[in-house]
C-alpha positions in Angstrom: -0.2 0.2 0.1 1.6 3.4 -1.2 -1.1 5.7 -1.7 -4.4 6.9 0.1 -6.3 5.7 -2.9 -5.0 1.8 -2.1 -6.0 2.6 1.5 -9.5 3.5 0.4 -9.7 0.6 -2.0 -8.7 -1.8 0.6 -11.1 0.0 3.2 -13.8 -0.6 0.6 -13.1 -4.1 0.1 -13.3 -5.0 3.6 -16.6 -2.9 4.3 -18.4 -4.7 1.4 -17.1 -8.4 2.9 -18.4 -7.0 6.3 -21.9 -6.1 4.6 -21.9 -9.5 2.7 -21.3 -11.2 6.4 -23.9 -9.1 8.2 -26.7 -8.6 5.6 -30.2 -9.2 7.3 -31.7 -10.1 3.7 -33.4 -13.2 2.4 -30.5 -15.6 2.2 -28.1 -16.7 4.9 -25.1 -19.3 4.3 -24.4 -20.5 7.9 -21.0 -22.5 8.2 -20.2 -24.6 11.0 -17.1 -23.2 12.7 -16.5 -25.3 15.6 -13.1 -27.1 16.1 -14.4 -30.0 14.0 -15.4 -27.6 11.1 -12.3 -25.6 11.2 -10.4 -28.8 11.0 -12.0 -29.9 8.1 -11.6 -26.8 5.9 -14.8 -24.5 7.2 -12.5 -21.1 7.0 -11.8 -22.1 3.3 -15.6 -22.5 2.7 -16.3 -19.1 4.3 -13.7 -17.6 2.1 -14.9 -19.3 -1.1 -18.4 -18.0 -0.3 -17.5 -14.4 0.1 -15.2 -14.5 -3.1 -17.8 -16.1 -5.4 -20.8 -13.8 -3.9 -18.3 -10.7 -4.3 -17.5 -12.0 -8.1 -21.1 -12.3 -8.8 -22.1 -8.8 -6.9 -24.5 -10.5 -4.9 -25.1 -8.5 -2.0 -28.5 -10.1 -0.6 -27.0 -12.8 0.8 -25.3 -13.2 4.3 -22.5 -15.4 5.3 -22.4 -16.2 9.0 -20.7 -18.9 11.1 -22.2 -20.9 13.9 -20.7 -23.5 16.6 -21.2 -27.3 16.4 -24.0 -28.2 14.0 -23.8 -31.8 15.5 -22.7 -34.1 12.7 -18.7 -33.8 12.9 -18.4 -36.6 10.4 -19.9 -34.4 7.6 -17.9 -31.1 8.2 -17.6 -28.9 7.0 -21.5 -28.1 7.0 -23.5 -25.6 5.7 -26.8 -24.5 6.5 -28.7 -22.4 3.6 -31.4 -20.3 5.0 -34.0 -18.9 2.5 -36.8 -16.8 3.8 -40.1 -19.1 3.6 -38.2 -22.2 2.7 -37.1 -25.2 4.6 -33.3 -25.0 5.9 -31.0 -27.2 3.6 -27.9 -28.5 5.1 -25.0 -29.7 2.9 -22.1 -31.6 4.0 -18.5 -32.1 3.2 -18.3 -28.7 1.9 -15.2 -27.5 0.3 -14.4 -24.5 -1.7 -15.4 -25.9 -5.0 -18.9 -27.1 -3.7 -19.4 -23.7 -1.9 -19.0 -21.7 -5.2 -21.4 -24.3 -6.9 -23.7 -23.7 -3.7 -23.8 -20.3 -4.8 -24.4 -20.6 -8.5 -27.2 -23.6 -8.2 -29.2 -23.0 -5.0 -28.5 -19.3 -4.3 -28.8 -18.1 -7.8 -30.8 -20.7 -9.2 -32.7 -22.2 -6.5 -31.9 -25.6 -7.2 -30.8 -27.7 -4.1 -28.1 -30.0 -4.9 -29.4 -33.1 -3.6 -26.6 -35.5 -3.5 -24.6 -33.1 -1.1 -27.8 -32.7 1.3 -27.4 -34.3 4.8 -30.2 -35.1 7.2 -29.2 -33.9 10.6 -32.1 -35.9 12.6 
């Protein structure tokens, strides 16, 4: 960073990422970030979600984290919460799957059935 413009650009990118995380709009992506989730790659999943949403200029989706979701063998787990619909939980999510979840589920409304896990 060498100029004030560089600093302002960094500030804006950071604010945009925070807005994605804290948005109260209709879609939430909730990533299990307990010790088991982090060990299985949940940080990379959060980063992939944020990058894909920013790349697609999607601002009505929040990316949040939670503690243990309860199915450690399927970590990283991601809940997709869409207003007015049942929550969908995806298991064994990696960065590539996170990008596909944004493309198919968030953008097109298509649940990726083979990745869905039943928490009951």
